[in-house]
N, C-alpha and C positions, 0 to 999 in steps of 0.2 A: 774665120772663126764664126761658129754658129751663134746667132743672137739668142740670148737668154732673157726671156720676158721678166724674170725676177729682178734682173739688173735694172730695168726700167722702173719696176715697183720701188726698188731701193732709192733711186734718184728722186722719184715723185714724193715718197714719204719723207725723205730728207728735206726737200724743198718745203713741203707742207709744215714740217716741224719748225723750220726757221721762221716761216710766216706766223705760226702760232706763238713762237717765242717773242717775235716782234710785238705781239699784242701787249706784252708786259710794259713796253714803252708807252703804248696807248693808255693803259690803265694808270700808269704813273702820271702822265700829263693830265688826264681827266680829273684824277683825284686831287692833284696839286692845284689845278686851276679852280676847282670847285670849292676849295677850302681857303683859309686865310694865309697870307704870305708868311706869317710867323710860324706856320707849321709845315712849310714846303719841304724842308730837309727831312723832317720826320716822315712825311708821306713817301719820299723817295727811298729812305732807308727801309721802310716796311716792304716796299715792292722789291727791293734788292734781296732782302732776306727771305721773302716768299719763295723766290726762285732758288736761292742758295741752300737754305735749310730744306726746302721741299725736294730738291734734287737728290740730296743725300739720303733722306728718309724714304723717299719713294723707291730709290734704288735698293736700299737695305731691307725695307719691310713692305711698303705699300704695293709695289708691283706684284710681289708674291701673293699677298692677300687678294689682289684683284684678279690676277690672271694665272695664278698657280692652279694645280689640280684641285678641282672643286666637286668632289663626290657628294658632299652634303647638300650642295645647292646654296649654301649660305656664305662660304668663305674659302679662299684659296689657301692651300697648305704646303706649297712648294715654291721653288725658284726664288728664294730670298737671296739677296745680294747677286741676283742673276746667275746663281750657282748651277742651274740646270741647262743653261745655254752651252752649246758646243761650237766654238768658233773654228770650224773646219776649213775656213778659207773659201768656201763655195758661196755663191750668191744666196742659196737657200739658208745656209747657216748664218750668214751675216744679216739677213733680213730681220731676224729676231731682235737684233740690237737696235736697228733703226725704228722698229715698232716700239721698243721700250722708250726711245727718245721721244717719239710722237706722243705716247701716252703720258710721259713725264710732263710735257708742256700742258696737257689738259689738267693734270693734278695741280700744277702751279697756278693755272687760271682759277680753279675753284677756290684756292687759298686766297688769291688776291682780291676776289670779290668782297671778302669780309673786311678788308682794310679800310675802304672808304666809309662803310657804315659806322665804324667805331672811331672815325678820325677826330682829331683835335682834343680828345679827353682821355685817351687810353695810354697807360704806361707801356713803354716800348718793350720791356722785358716780358710783361704779361702777354702782349700780342705775340711775341715770338714763341711762347709756350703753346698758344693755341695753334699757330701755324704748324708746329710739329705734329699736333694731334690730328689736324684735318688731313695733312698729306700722308701721314703714316697709317692712320686708322679709319677715320670717318669717311672720307671720300673713297678709299679703296674698298671698304666693306660694302657700301651701297653699290659701287661700280661693279663688284663681283656678282651682284644679283642680276645685273643686266648684261654687261659685256663680258663677264667672266664665266658664262654658262650657268648662272644661278637660277633661282626659283622663279623669277619673273618671266623667264622664257617659257615656262610651262603653264602660265595663266592664259586661258583662252587659246588663241592662235599665236600668242607670244607678244610681249610688250615691245613696242617700237620706239626707240629713241636713237635715231641714226647717228647724230653727232653730239648729243648731250644737252638738250634743253632742260632735262631733269637731272641726268647723271652729273653734269658739270655745273650748270647755271642754277638750277633750283637747290642743289646741294649747297653751293656758295651762298645763295640768297637766304635759305632758311638758317644757315649758320650765322649769317650776318644779322638776321632778325634776333636770334638768341643773344648775340653779343651786344647789340644796341639796347636791348631790354636790361641786361645785367649791368652794363656800364652807365646807363642813364643818359639823359640829354646834356648837351653842352650848357655851360653857364649862360643864363639869359635867353635861352632858346624859346622858352614859353613864358608869357606874361602872367601876372597873377590871376587873370581871368581864364587862363588856359590857352589863349590864342597864340599860335606860333608867330614869332617875329623874325625879321630878316637878319641873317648873319651872312653877308655877301661873300661869295668866293672872290678871289683876287684877280682872276684872268679868264674871261670867256674865250679868249684867243687860244690859251693852252687847252681848254676843254674841247674846242673845235678841232684842234690839231690831234688831240688824243682820240677823238671819235673817228676821224678819218683813218688814223693808223689802225684802229680796231676793225674798221670796215675792210681794209686791205688784209689784215690778219685773218679775217673770217674766210677768205678764199683758201686758206690753209686749213682752217677749222672744219669747214663743211666738205668741200670737195676732197680734202685730204683724208677724210674718214672712210673713203673707199679703200684706203691703204693699197691702192693699185693704180699704177700709171697706164695700165692696159684696159681700164674700165672706162668706156666712153661716156658713162653717165656723169662723169665729172663736169662735162659741159653744161648739162641741164641743171646739176646741183649749183653750179656757179650762177646760173640765171635766176633760179628761185631764191638764192641767197640775196642777190642784188635787188630784185624786185620787192622782196619782203622788207629790206632795209628802207627802200624808198617809200613803201607804203606806211611803214612805221613813222617816218618823219612827217608825212602828210596827216596821218591819223592824229598824232599828238598835237601838231600845229592847229588842225581844224577844231579839235575839242577845246584846246586852249583859247582859240578865238571865240568859240561859242560861249565859253564861261566868262572870259574877261575882256573880250573885244579888242585884242591886239595880237599881232603875230609874234610869237615868242621864240627867240633863238634857242634858248636853253631847253624849252620843251621839245622843240624839233630835234635837237641833238639827242635828247633823252629818248625820243621816239625811234630814232635810228637804232639805238641799242636794243630797245624793246622789240623792234621788228626782227633784228638779227637773232636775238635769243629765241623768239617765238618760232622762227622757221627752222631752227637747228634740229629739232626732233624729226620733222617730216620732210626735210629738204630733198630727199631722194624718193619721196612717195607721193608728191603732189604736183599739180600742173602749175605753170607760171601764173595763170589767173588766180588760182587758189592761193598761191604764195602772196600775192598782193593783198588779198583779203586777210590772210593770217597776219601779215605784217601790219596792216592798217589797224586791225583790232589790237594787236600787240602794243602799238603806240598809245592807243587809248587806255589800255590796261595799265600802262605805266602811270599815266596821269591820274586815273582813278585810284591806283595803289598808293601814290604819295598823298593824295587827299585823305584816304582812309588812315594811313599811318599817323599823319600829323594832326589832323583835325579831330579824329575820333579816338585813336589809340594813344595819342600823345607820345609817339616814338620818334626820336630824332635820328634821321639818316642823312648826313650832310650831302651825299652824292647820289642818292636815290638808288642804291645798289639792291635793296630788298625788292623794290617794285620792278626794276629793269631786269633782274635776274630771277628772283623767286617767283613773283606773280606772272611775269611774261613767260617764264619757262614753263610754269604749270599750264598756262593757256596754250602755248605751242604744242605741248605734249598731248593735251586733250584734242587739239585741232587735227591731229593725225587720224583720230577715230571719226572725224567728220569729213575731211577733205581728201583722204588718201584715194588714189585711183590705181587699179591693177595695171593699167597701161604704163604707169611710171615706176611702180615699186612692188607689184605683186599682191596687193590687198585693196579692197574697196571699203571706203568709209561709209558712214550713214547717209551722206548726201549723194552718194554714187552707187546706191543699191546694195551696199554691203551689210545693212542692218546695224544694230547697236552693239554687236558683240565686241568689235575692236575698240569702240569708245569705252565700253565697260572695262576692258583690259587696261586701257590707258589711264582710266580713273584709278584703278588699283595701284598702278605704278606711281602716280602722283601722290596718293595718300601714303603709300609705303615710304616714299622719300621723306615727306614731312614727318611722319610718325617716328622715323628713326633719327633723322639728322637734327631736327630741332631739339628734342629732349637730350640727345647725346651732346650736342654743342652747348646747350644750356647748362648741363651738368659740369662740363669742362670749364666753362666760363665761371660758374659759381665756385667751383673748387679753387680756381685761380684767385677769385675775388676774396675768398675767406682766408687764403694763405698769404700771398704776397700783395693782394689788392689789384683790382683792374683799373681803377680810376685815378688819373693824375690829380694832384692837389689843386685847389682853386688858384693858388698863387702860380703854379706851373702853367695852368691853362691860360691865365691872364698874360703871363710873360710870353707864352708860346712854347711848344714842345721842342722846337729847334734849339732853344737856349738850354732848357732844363734837362733834356735828354741827350743832346748831341753837342752841346757847347759850340753851336754853329748858327748861321743865319742863312736863309735862302736868298736874301737880297741885302747883303751887308752895306752896299753903297747907298741904299735908299733909307734904311732904318725908319720905316713907317711908324707912325704913332699908334698907340692903342686905339685912339678914337677913329683914325682912318681905317683901321682893320675891323672896326665894329665890335671890339671886345669891351669888357666892362672891368671896373676896378672892384677890389674887395670891399671898399667902403661906400661905393656909390650904387644906387639902384640901377636896374637895367636901362639901357638907353631907350629913348622913345623910338619906336620903329619909324622908318621912312614912310611918308604918305603914300598910300597906294593909288594907282591910277583909278579914275572914276569910270563908271560905265560897266563894271563887272557885275556878274550875277548877284554877288553879295558884297560889293564894294571892294573886293579883293583883287588882287592881281599882280601877276608875277613876272616882271621883266627880268632879263638876265642879270641886271645889276642888283637883284633882290633875291638871290638864291636863298631858299630856306623860309621865306615868308609864305604861309599858306600851302604852298606846294614846294617840296624839296626837289630841285633839279639843278644841274643836270644829273646824269647817270654815272654809273661806275663803268 
């Protein structure tokens, strides 16, 4: 029997889809570990429903909007419910279905990013409504502009986002920003003087496990985006992916040490995610050395992002999702215009003799993403808020959403006290924050036991 190369493509894309699906476990562990034990079941349920609701709606609506016939350049208009696929039993016909599965995993990832940013104070029902909107409409519409043959392909020499620094991660990050603004900060997060206080996550071990799962999953996310097992570039893409992750960890750790004079585990973990997100746009277009630089800066961008959000903007993001996905995703997308080399992916960036044209195109894509996703998400969250309400009651936040929303407990055998969880009571003022280590640039400083004080980390 003659070998059909499409069969190998099907196997490769299926394996990559499984790896990206496994990232949902990573997100669940990171978000659960970075928040309090009394909200663990709520976090898990949100991640389960992201995939479950997202799968059905992306099948019914989202895939058609994103990859259907796109004559206008703005939105797909066919293949809803996969109705235009023809399962003729040949590898060519069946490849369409595995491509849908792969893209479905990306849609679920974009939705899950939002979960951590609004954790510990959002009504579960309200969150589910937003999950439906992002997987059915918001993510697919922007995705159609880039991967569905839309208008961003006609800007300059074409917008480059190989595996989704902007299409997936910044979409999720800007949606998370809108959600965090609308729902407001957790009880006691900011002291009367506006300074952020510690609300410790309950398990740095779970966070680390989640990050390593995500790192493994990224080998499906980036190399899998070739959607071809016959494309030898998957080897180089895997290398740039890993080196950027390592650079991100070192960049975040080094900047944390410069600011607070200690080597912080949570910042390093956060940096890994920032590095991975940053390289995702240009992973097939840059050299290994450039990947390290992109990842290194990505890790630093995460640290700067969380400082900006908490200290300046007073926005509470318990797991650092906005910084790790929104900000690092924007940086990585712009980095393509700086570091791309024709020897790796067909174009040259500014630093390799290609001029500023590609950088300008990348900037247009980054701005277009924010200009569409943030207002659209903000509108959806606001509509939810004025109808059924976004925010859980103070009493429910104090008890924990596990009890109020799910009649369950993440750790029933331990039954930790409110004091141990760092929560507050309705009648008492916020707890005095734990003393910060001395020696920091501003007396501040953020060990993994103090997630949320001055810098929110780890990541989503």
